[in-house]
N, C-alpha and C positions, 0 to 999 in steps of 0.2 A: 731347428728348435732354438739354437742360440740366438738367431736373429730376432726371435720373438721375445727375448729377455730385454730388460732395461736396467742399466747400472748407474749409480750416482755416488758421489762422495759428498754427503751433506755438509754444509758449513758448520763448523763447530763440532763435528763428529769425530775429531781427532784421527782422521784417516781411515775410519771404519767404513768399508764398502757396504752398500745396500743394493740388493738386486731384487727386481720384481720379476717373478716367473710368469710364463705364459698363462697360467691359471689364475693369476692375480695375487698369489701368495708373495709376501715380502720376507726375505731372509737377510740377515746381517752378520757381519764379522765371521765367527767360526761356523755359522750355519751355511755359508755360501758354498764352500767346497763340496760337502756331501750332497747338497741340494742340486748343484750342477752336475755332479757325478751321476746322480740318479736320473736326472733329466736326459743326459747325453749317453747314458749306458756305457760310460768309460770313466776312468779315474781322471779327475780334474784337480790341478794344483794351481793356486794363485801365486803370482810373483809380482812384486812391485817393479814398475818400469824404472829404468835408470834415468837420472836427470840427463837431458840432452840440450843441444843448442837451439832446438826449435826450428831447425833448418831442413831443407829438402835432404832426404836420406840421412839426416841426423836428428830424428824427431825425439829420441829419448823415450819412445813408447812403442806400442805394438801397431805401428802404421807401416804400410808399404813404402810410402814416398813422402807425404807431406803431413805436418802436424795439425793443420787446420784446413777444413773444407767448408766453403760457404756457398749459399744460393740466395739470389735476390727474388723476392716475390714477383717483381715485374717480369722476370725471366719466365717463371712458371705461367704467369698470365699470358705472356706472349706465345708460349708453346701451346697453351690451350686454345688460343685464338687461331693459330696457324693449323693445328691438327686437333680439332675438338673430339675426334673419335678415339684418341689415345688416352691412356690412364697416366696423368702427370702428377699423381699424388706425391708430395714432397717426401713422404716416408720411404719411397723407393730409392731415393738418392742418398739418404742418411747423412745430411750435412751436420757439421758441428754448429753452424750458425745459419739461421734463416733470417734474412735482412729485409725489413719493411722499408723499401726505397720509394714509397709513394709520395713523400713530401720532401722538399728541399729546405734545409735549415742548418745554419751554423757550419757551412763548409767553406774552405778557402780554395777548393779545387772544383771539379765539375759538379754542378747542381744535380740533384737526384733526377729531375725530369729530363736532364740531358743524358742520363744513363739508361733510360728505359727502352730505347730502340736501337737495334732489335733485341740484343741480349745484354742485360745490365752488367753482368760480370765481365764481359769482353771490354767494356769501356773502363772498368776499374783496373784492368791489368797495368801493372807498373806503378800504381798509386799506393798510398798508405792509408789505412784506417786507424783512427786513434779513439780510444774509449775514455770514459770519465776517470777511470782508475789510473790512466797513463799507459795502459796496454796499447801496443802498436803492432799492427799486422800488415806485412808487405804482400800485396797481391801479385803473384809471380807467374802463375800458369793457368791456362784453361784446364778443366777437369775432363779428361777423356773417360768415357763410360765403358765399363766391362759388362759382363753378363749378370752381375749381381742385381741390378735394378729390375731385371726381367723375372726374377725368381719370386716365389710366394714368400710373404713375410707379414707378420701381424694378421690382419684379416684381408690382406690383399692377395688376390690370386696370381698365378704366373701370367706374365704378359710378354711373350717372346718378340712381339713386333716393335717393342720400344726402341731397340738399337737401330733398326732399319729406319724408323721415323727420324731419329736424331741425325743419322747420316744424311738424310735428305734435307733436314731443316737447318742444321748447324754443323756442317763439316769444317774442321779446322786443320790447317796444315801445321803439323808439329815437327817439321824438319825430319831429322833422322828417325823420329818416332812414327812417321807416316801421317796420313790424314785420318782423323778420328772424329766421331760424333761426340760433341762436348756439351755439357751443361754444368754450370757451377764454376768455381775457381778454387785453386789451391793457394794457400798463404803461408808465409813464414812468420815466426814471432820475433820481431826485432826488439820488443820490450815486453817482458812478461807482466801479467796482472790479471785480476779477475774480471769476468764479464757476467752481467746478470740480465735476466729478461727485462726488456724495456730500455736498456742503456742506449744512449745516442752515440753513434759512431761518426766522427768527422772524416771527410775525405780530404787528404792532403796530396796534391798533385806532385808527380815525379818530374824531374828535369830530364829524364831519359825517355826516349820514345818507347812505347810499349813493345814494339817489335824487337828492339834490342834487349829489353829485359827478359822477354819470353825466350829468345834464342839463347841467351846466356844461361838461363835456368834449365832449359832442355839439355844443354851440353853438360851442366853439372849433374843433372838427374841421371843421365845415361853414362856418365863416366865411371 
């Protein structure tokens, strides 16, 4: 039931949380706790996340590992091409950012069309994305998928075959973490700042090989 909710902190709302419930009702501020308690049939208390470094395992929020998860549209298109019988709805993967990488413009690193085959985020590993506000995201790890994308959410039914398809299409050796079916990438926040729908993100190439970056980040994440 909680996965069917949507939360946002509107700009200018002075930190007041707004939640859209599965039935479409919108609750704000002091209405949120009792509404979620009723929905989940247990007491719910909201607590503010503590400020963090925006790094792996130091997200400062309620995340298991990384503060940012992103997926490229070219990646989803590639998956649909390779396995059209699977349900590759982006909502199953719940990224913070869905990146339209269909056009190359304004990059001083790899052009977008160079990132489209076979999996766009794999080619972004080790690079930095910079937004117009000055926000900077360091792409540091492929995103291994757990069972959550296979479960029902919104109007999407359960799809247990998704993980098996990912292991066949994009198995990634994550060292001590084993081989995982991956889609998307995890990022750290090297410079905080807002991002809005339609913002252009520039790709800035790293001087370090992607393999070194990923290996170092896996070691940090498992330490």
